[in-house]
N, C-alpha and C positions, 0 to 999 in steps of 0.2 A: 576466629577472633584475631588471628595473626595479621591477615591482610588489612582488616579494618583498623587495627592499631597502627599499622604502618602508614595508612592514609592520613591519620591524624598527627603522627609524629615524624619519625625518620626511619631509615633503613639500617638495621644491623646486619652483620654477617659473621659467622655462618648461622644458618637456621637449622635447628636440630629437631627432628620429629621421630616418632616411634617407627619401627620397621613395619611396612605395609600400610602406612598412612596414605590417604588419597591426596594429601597436599604435596606439592613439590614441582610439578611439571612447569608451572608458570613462574614460581619463585626462584627456580634455579636458572638465573639469567646472567650470563657473562657480561652483557652490556651494562647491567646495573652493578656488577661487582658482587652480586649475591650468589651464594651457593647453599644447597640443601644437603644435609647429612642425615641419613636414617640410621638409627641405632637399634640394636637387638635386645638390649637389657635396660631396665629403668635406671640403673646406677650410672649409665653412660651419658645420661642427660643432666645438664647442669641444674635444671629446674627441680629435679628430684632431690638433689643434694641440698638445695636451698630450702625446699619444703621440710626436709628432715631436720635441719637446724632450727627452723621456725617452730616446728612441732615440739622440739625439746624445750625451747624457750617458753612455750605456752603451757607446759605441764604443771607449772606452779599456779596457774590460774584456777580459781575455784570452780568455774563452770566448764572447764575443758574436759571433754568426754573421751579423750584418747584417740588413737589412730583408727580404731574400728569401733564405731559407736554401738554396734550390736553385741560386742563382746566386752570391751573395756568400760568399766564404770557405768554400765547400763542400768543396773538395779539401783545404784545410789542416786543417779541423776533422775530416774523415773520417780523415785521417792520424793526428791526435792520438788519436782514438777507438780506432783499431787499436792504436796503441802503448800506450794506457792499458789496453786489454783484455789486452795482452801483459805488463803489469806494469811498464812503464818508469816510473821515478820522475819524470823530467822531465815526462812527459805527465800523470801523476797529479796533480802539483803545479799544472799549468796548468788542469786541468779540476776545478772545485769540486764538492763533493757538493751534493745538492739543498738540504739545510738551510743550507749556506754561501751558496749562490746566492740563496736566499729572503731571508736576512738582508741580503745585499748589495743586493738590490732594495729592501728597506725603507729602507736608508740612502740610496739614490739618490732615492727618492720624498721622503724627509724633506729632502734637500738641495734638491730642486726647490721644495718648499713654502716654504723659507726664503730662496730666491733671488729678488731683484727681476726682473721681466720687462719690460724697456724696450720690447720689440717688440710687446707686447700692446696692443690697442686697447680692451680691456674693463676691465683692472685698472690701466692707466696707471702703469707703473713700480713698482707695489707687489708685495710678495710674495704668493703665493697664500693663505698663512695670514692675512695682514692683510686682504686683500680679502674673504676668507670671513667673518672676524670682523665687519668693518664692514657687510657685506651682511646678515648675520643680525641685527645690531643694528637696522638700518633695517626689515627685514622678517623677523621671527622665523620659523623653521621651524615647521610645524604637525604635531602628532602626532594621528592619528585614533584614536578609541576603537575597541575591538575590534569592536563590533557594526556599525560603519560602514565597515569595510574593504572591503565589497563594492563601494563606490564606486570602488575602485582596480582592479577587474577590467578587463581590457583590452577587453572587448566587452560591449555591451548592445544587443540588437537585437530588433525586433518581427518574429516569424516565424509562419507558418501551418503547422500540423501536417498532414502528408499521410498516405497509407495506409501508407507505409514508416516513418513516424516524423517526428521533427523534423530538418529539414535546414538546415545552415549551410555557408557557404563559407569555408574556411580556406586562405589562400595560393593561391587559385584552384581549389582542389579541393573538391568537395561531400562533406561528412561527414554521416552520419546518426546520430541518437541516439533511443533508444526505451526505454520502461518502461511500467508500468501507467498512469502519469500521462499519457503521450502517447496511449495507447489510449483513455482516457476523454475526451480532448479532440480527437480526430481531426476535422479540418475547421475547427477553431477557431484563432484567433490568440492567441499568448502572448508574454510578454516573456522572452527567453532571456539569461542571464548566463553568461559563461565567461571563462576566462583562457587566453591563448594559450600560457602556459608549461606548462599541464597540461590538454590538450584531451580527457582521458579521460572527462570527464563534463560535463554542462551542468545548471545549476539554472534552472528556468523557473517563472514565476508567471502567474496570470491577468492581464488587461490592467490591472486595478486594483491589482496587486501582492499579491493574496491567494493562498492555497492554493499555496505553493511545493512543487515536487516535483523529483526527481532523474531525469535521463535518461542512460543509459550509452552510450558510444561503440560503434557496431557495426563500426568499422574493425578489421581484423586484418592482420598482416603476411602477404604472399603466400606465402612459403616457410618462415617461421620461427615460425608461430603454434603455440602450445603447446596441449595439451588444455584447460588452464584458460581460455585465450582463447576456445576454441570453446564451452566451457560458459557463460562470461560472456555471449557474444553470444547464445547460445540462450536464456538466461534473460531477457535484455532483449527479444528478439523475442517470446518466449512471453508476457511481461507485456503487451506492446503488443497482441497478438492476443487476449488473454483477454477483453477488453471486447467485441470483435466476436463472439467465440464465444458469450458470454453473451447478447448481443442476438439472435443467430440462434436460439439454443435457446429464447428467450422468445417467439418469434413464434408466434402462434396458428395452428394448422393448420386448414384447411377440410376437413371430412369430408363425403363423399358417401354416401348410403344404398346399401348392397349387398344389401338384402333383396329376394328375388324371391318371386313367388307361383306356386303350382302351375299356375294357369290360364294362365301365360305361354307354356307349351310343350305340344305334343301328346304323347300316349303314344308314338307312333312316334319322335319326336325324342328323348325321354328314353331309350328303349330303345337307340337308336343311340349316345347319349352314354355309357350304361353299358358298352356293348361297347368303345368306344374307351378309356374309363378303365381297364377291366380289362386291356386289352392294354398300356396305358401302365404300369400297375403291374407286369405281368410283365416288361416290358423293363427297367424300373428295377431290379427284383430280380435279373435276369440280369446286368446290368452290375455291380451291387455284388458279386455272387458272383465274376464274372470278375476284377474289380479285386482282390478279396481273394486269389484264387488266384495272380494275378501277383505280388502283393506278397510272399506266402509263398514263392513259387518264387525270387524275387530274393534274399530273405533267406537261403534255403537255399543258393543259388549262392554268395553272399558267404561263408557259413560254410565251404563246400567249397573256396574259393579260385578260383572260376571267374570269369573276366573276362566281363562282360556287354556285348555289342555291341548298340547301339541298333537295328541292322538285323536282329537275331535275332528270329525268331518265337517264339511261346509253345511250339510243338511242339519247335523246335530246343533251346530252353532246357531243356525237360523231358528230352529225350534226353541232353543233356550232363550233367544232374544224375544220371540213372540210370547213365550210363557211369562217372561219377566215383565214385558209391557202390559200383559193382561193383569198381572198381579198389581202393578202400579195403578192401572186404570181402575181396578176394583177398590183399591185402598182410597183412591181419590173420590170415588163415588160414595163410599161409606162416610168419609169425612164431610163431604158436602151435605149429605142427608142429615148428619148429626148437627 
């Protein structure tokens, strides 16, 4: 959410994230004047201190369930929920509607922004609104132009494209991306840009920043992938392999001469070969005729409703067909006589 918020508003600095966060490589940009600081404890982040103050201010609210909803005030609030669902007026008055609670939260935040914070080491007994105003007067926030917003993408990395596409590691898990662009650059290094908030695609360029192309994510949910997910991945993989197929088809084949001369073989050898070829032709013709007869018999058996057993010989199948035809003929004769 950090980079999306910066796209809409302006750039603050420094940016503080928890230690081990995947954010940082793109946002730590000296050209923008932004720097990223990773902290090892929650209390080192300003946002944790602000949440602590806001939670203390909300403790007086009747519907506030504490900092751990599974432990603090759990039974009491579950009781009120049951009574509210039953239509008890007292419970309905205690539990606000969503719009009412949202408005109340806005009032609490405004109250915090207008309240001096004597315990703060950073704003020194000033109100947050006053500290923010003085800070922006000293160092105004910077608004990036639309075409420069790529500088705020969370990751920018130099990677090598392999036979399966472009591989990056996100939160310790390898993810693969592919397209026609990756197929044309297999074995080459590129600069990959992506945002951790939307890892469904990667934009990559050559090392000099030219020729940008899009590579789609090949990752799919294990049990919930939709047909569209399968089609998307198939298109990306096919695009990656198209270049390899084209190169393979463009290979020049080496042809060897198959021309023979009459003087290579004697008359006796040729006569022997003609006899073998004649027998081979007869065998092939016999097999084709047998396969045709078997196929016709199987179709006839299916029309007559005869179950075909794989262990059944051709003669057995023929006998069953004749027997079934005789039964049908007898039934037809009886019906006509009646």
